[in-house]
N, C-alpha and C positions, 0 to 999 in steps of 0.2 A: 524504378519505383516499384513498391509492391502492389501486385493486383490480385483481385479475388472476385468471386460471384457472391460472397457474403454481403447480407444487408448492412449498410453502414450509413449512418448519419453523421453529418459533418460536425467537427468538434466545435466546441463553442467559446474558447477562451482565447483571447489575444489575437491569434491569426485564424482565419477560418478559409475553407474551401472544400470542395467535392472531394471526398477520400476513398481511397481504394486500399485494400490491404491482402495479406495471403495468410496460408496455414489452415485451410478448411479441407474437409476430406475431399478425396476426388469425385465421390458421388454427389453430384451437383443437384440431385432431386431432393437430398437432405438438407442443403445448406440454406442460408438466409440470403435473399437476393439483394442486390445493390439498389440503393435508391438515392435518386438525385434530390438533392435540398438546396434551398437558397441560403447564401450568406446570411448570418445575422450576429453582429459583434457581440460579444459579451466579456466580463471581467471576472477575475477571481477576487473574492473579499473575503474577510473573516466573517464567521457566523454571528459573532458578539461583538460587543464593543471591546476592544482589546485593551488590557491594562496597562499601566506604565510598567516599564522593566524594573524589576525588584534588584535590592542591592545583591542578594544571592545570586541571581541570574547575571548581573553584571560582572561578578567576581568569576562565575563559571566560564563566561565569554572571555574574558581576559586570560584565564588559565588555558584555554583553547588556543587563543591566538598566540600565546607565549610558547606552546609546544608544537606549533606547525613547523614542518621541516623546510629546509630552502627550497627543496622543488615543488613546495605547494602542498604536500601531501602530510597525512598522519600515520602513526603506526599504532600498534595495540596499545604501546605505553606500558607503564608498570602495571603488573598483575597482583592479585592478593598472594600472599604468601603461601597458602594452602595450596594453590595451583602448582607448586613446584616449580621445575626448570624445564618442563616439557616443550616450552615454546621459546626457549632461549634463541634459536636459530632464525626465527622470524619477528620475534617480538618488537624489534627495533626497524625492522624493514617498512617501505611505504606499503600501504594497501589501500584499496579503492573503497571497500565498504566503510572503514574507519573515516577515510577521508569525506565521503558522500554524507556521512552523519553530521560530522563536524561543520561541513558547509553548509548543511540545511539547518543546522542550529544557529549559524550567523546570520543566515537570511532570515530566520523567523525573528531575529533581534531588529530587523529592519534594513539591513545592508544587502546590496545586489553587487555584480561585478563591476558597476561604473558608478555607485553612489554609496553612501553611509560610512559609518565609522569602521566598518571591517571590509570595505569593499577591495582592498588589495589581497587580502587573505582569500577571500570568496573567488576572486578571479584566478589567483594562483591555483587554488584546489582545483577549479574546474579546467584549468590548462592541463594540470597533471591527469585528471579523470580522462580527459580526452586523449592524451598521448598514450595512456594505456590502451585505449578502445582501438586507436589507430592501428596499432601493431598486432592486433588480435585477428584470427583468422574469421572467415565469413560465414561458417556453417555452425560450429559447437556454440554452446552457450557460455562459454569462458570469455572474459574481456580482459583478463590479466594472466601473466604466467606465473604469479606467486601462488603457491599452493600450502595448504596446512595451517591457514591462519586460525585463530580461535572462532572467529565469527563464522568461517566456512565449516569447521567442525560442529559447531553448536546450532548453527540455523540453516546450513545447507551449502553445498559447494558453489551454488550460482548466486549466492546473497550480493556479491560485488555487483553482477549484472542487474538486478532489480534495484538495488540502491542507485545505480547510476542512472536508471531511468527515472527515478523520481527526482533526483537533482536535476537533470537536463532538462526535464520537463519544466521545472520553474526558471531554468537559466536561458532557454532559446531566446527568448525575446528581451533578455535583459542586457545583452552583451554591447559593449561601448562603441564598437565599430563594426562595419559590414563584414571584414575578414573574421573577426571572432564570432559574429552570428552564423556565419557559413561554417565554420569549423564545429562549432557545436551542435548544429543542425545534422550535419554529416555523421558526427558520433553518435547522435540520437538516431538517426534512421537505423545505423548499424546495430546499434543495440535493441532496437524494437523488431528488426528483422529477425534476430537471434532468438528472441522471446517467442515470437509468434510461430516461427518455423519448428520449434522444439517443444511446444505445448503438446501433452499427451491427451488422447480422447477424453479422459476423466477431468480435464481441467487443470492437472497438476504437471510439474515439470521433475525430472529425476534429480535429485538433490542430496538424498541421503540426509545426514546431519542428526543431532540429537532431537531438535524439536522443528523438524522442518515445517510445521504448521506455521510457523512465524515468518518463514521465508515466503510461504504462499501468500501472506498477508501483503508482504512487501510487493510482491508481483501484482496483486490486485490494486494496490496504491499507485504503482509505477505506470500500469497500463492505463488506469482511469485517468490519472494527471497528464499522461501522454495525450489521451483524446481529448481531454478539456483544454489542453494548450495548443491543440491545432495538429497534432501528429496524426498520421494515419495509421488508424487502429482497427483491427478485425472486429466486426460485430460477433463472428461465431467464436472468437478468443474469450471476448467478455461474456458471452452467454454461458460458455462452458465453465468459467469462473464462477459465474452467478450461481450456476446450478450446483457446482461443487460445494461452494459455501452452504447453501441451503440443506445439501445431503448430509451435513454433519450433525443435524438435530432431528429429533423425532418427539412424538408425544408421549409421556408417561403419566398415567394417573391424571390425565387432563391438563399436565403442564409440559412446557418445552424443556427438554434435557438433551445432553450431548447424547447421539446415537453410540450404541455400545458394540455392535457387531461389526468386525472387519470384513467389509465384502465389497466388490466394486460397485460403483453408482451405475444406474441405468443410463442409456444414452440420452442426450440432451433432447428435451421436449417429450419424454416418454414417462410412464408412471409404472412402476413394478407391481407386480401380483400382491407383494405384501401390502401395498398402500391402500389396496381396496378396503383395508379394515379400518379406515378414517385416521392415519397417522398425520403427523405434520407434513409428510412427504405428498400425501394424498392432496392436501389442500394447495401445495406449492408446485406440484408436479415433479418431484423429485424422489428420490429412493429414501428408504428409512435408516439405513445402516450407514455408518461412517466407514470410508475407505481407509486403508493403511497409512496412507501419507495425509490424512485429514484429521480428524480428532485423535486417531491413533499415532499421529506424528507429533503429540504434544508431550511426550516423555511422561505420560500420566498425570499430567499437570492440568487441571481443569481450567485455570486463569489463561493459559496459553491458547487452548482451544477455543474457549469462549471469545477471547480478545480478538484472535486473529480472524475468526469466522464472521464476527459480526462487524469486524473492520472492512472485511472484503463485501459484506451486503451494504454497507453504509457508503463505500466507495462506488460501488455500482449504481446505487440510489441517487447519489450526488450528480453522477453523469446522466442517468435516466431523467431525473427531475427538469433538467434543462432542455433535453431532447423531446419530451413527452408534448408539451405544448404545440412546438412546430411539426410533430408527426400528426397531431390531431387536426392542425390546420390543413395539412397536406391530404390527409384522409378525407376532410370535407370537400376539397376541391377536385379530387381525383374521378376521373370517369372510367378508369381502367379496373375492372374487377380484380384481376389477378394481382394488381398493385396494391389495392384496397385490403385484399386478403392478407398480404404480407406484412403490410403497416398495422393492420389490427392484432395479428400475431406477435407482432414485437411490443405493442402497446399492453397487450395482455400479460406478456412476459415480465415487462416493467412493473405492471401492477402485482403481480405475485410476488416479485422480489421485494417490493415495498411492504406488502402485508407480513411477509416473512420477517422482515427487519424489525417491524412493529412487535411482532410477537416474542422474537428472540430478545430484542432489547428490553421488554418489559420484564422477562425473568433475569435479565442480567443485572439490573437494577436491584431487584431483590438479592440476588447473589452478593452484590457489593456491600451489603450489610454484614456480611459474615467476613469477620477478619482472617479467618482461615483461608477462605478462598482467595482473598485480596493478596495474601502473603505469597501465593503461588507455590514455588518450591519449598519455601520455609524460610528462606532468608533473600536479600535483594541481590540480584544478578542483572547483566544486562538483558536477559530474557525478561525479567520482571519490568523493567524500565520500559521495554519496547512494547509489552504488554499494556501498560499504563497509557503509553502515547496511542496506542490502538483504541483503547476504551474511550480517551478523552476526546479523540478525534470523531468518535461516533456520537458520544452525547452531547458535544457542544453544537451540532446542528440542530438539535431538537430544543437545546436551551432548557429554562425551567428549572425546577428545585433538584432535580437528579443531576444535572450537571453543575449546579452552584455547590451541592454539597460534595461530588467528586473532587471537583477543582480544590476546593478549602482542604479535603482530606490530603491531596497529593502535596499541595504546597507546604503542608505542616510537615509531613513526612520527609519530603525531599529537603526541605531546608534544615531539618533535624539532623540529618545524616551526611550532610555535606562535609567535605573536608576542609581543614582550615585554609588551604591553598586555593580553595575555589572548585576543586574537583569533585568528581564522585567516584567511588570504588565498589565493584560488586564482590560478592562473597561466596559466590559459586558460579561455575562453568564460564560465562563471559564477565570477567573480572577487571579486564583492561580500562584503564582510566579514560582512555580516549573515546571509546565506545559508549562507556557508563555516564561520563559527563555530558557527551553529546546528547544521549537517549534522556538523559534527566531534564536537560535545558529544553529539549522538544516536548517534554511533558509540562513543564512549567510555563511554556508558551504556546500551549495547544489552542489558547484564544486567538492567536495569530495564524493559525493553519488556514491554508487557502482552501476556499470553498465555491464552486462556480455558482455565480449568481445567488448568493446567500440568500438575499431577499425572497426570491422566487422560491427557493427550497422551504424557507420557514413559513411563508404565505402558504404554500399548498399543505 
């Protein structure tokens, strides 16, 4: 099992225990320290009262199940004609990222590997993903031998790994038998080891791609859902993710904006010299300029950068919110000054992230009134659908008018552009029907997205 000297508080969903992890720098003097915490069972729940599944959603789900391959996977499927035949060699081959997206869409409809209308389809998908992970090596970020897929080219070559972490986080305690549970957990541990071992000091992963900022958001989602599900996750890795996302913004004319200059962020917990001028970074302990793989990894599309980075801040806050009360309780009971210092530093970090999230979300809501911003690249592609999911999962936790208006806008738009057969097709970049249909369904069912102890987050 992974071991580390990073500060880790136990995960809070489904299964809990004292957790340990890896991937910190060797200089332990700069690391977060381990902290023993008592178990406290928690559950995932939607942040709002979930709507009934619409007829459009039901048609989309039926199309997904109809196009699942016999081994439980999905391929890219039919692409838009303007994409040409560049993907002919791989478009029909089973791939992990599309399979994970489709399985997550089916799970949002209420199915699990052991119950629900699509239980068999979900189970077959999980078995396929596990089989791919089992044949992968133990060191690199890859979990599949398939290369050159559309999602890898556009989002990043490790998108399959991050998507798998998201799926298995939700599936690990939903298997029908002990053997299935054991297999999923083993695959999950292997994926998390890969992710933690390969994170770079700035909080990113080598991944290339056209818009790797979206891959980065899936990394944040996977790591936080892993932590929330009971998996061992390095607190240092989460801290790096948190600071990276904050680093993508700066203050311009008194308002939060995407940072414009491509330069490396400072080390976690430091404040750059430029921050002394009162920028966004000064308030939140981050640098002021975006790194190349952050806002600069958005293909020049503001929608992608805003959606990806606010999603990371929100996913971090979702986890932090349920850890914070327990850390405060531990702080009040501790007589060890060193331990108290460590706990307080973590609480301060959580608080900075929450304040950053509030500022960024306030500006994002204003941006959503601009149709040009919402259109992203200018036409719908898988990247737009994924960005809409990120925004929806961020807004739904806060609820209120901003969430209500966004959800209404998305429902009207996606219902309007749905194909007659129930699928969705993109018109640029990621255009495959498997990914676009799954992503569109995840947008339409954002009100069912898992949030750790939703009531506690809303109450705070």
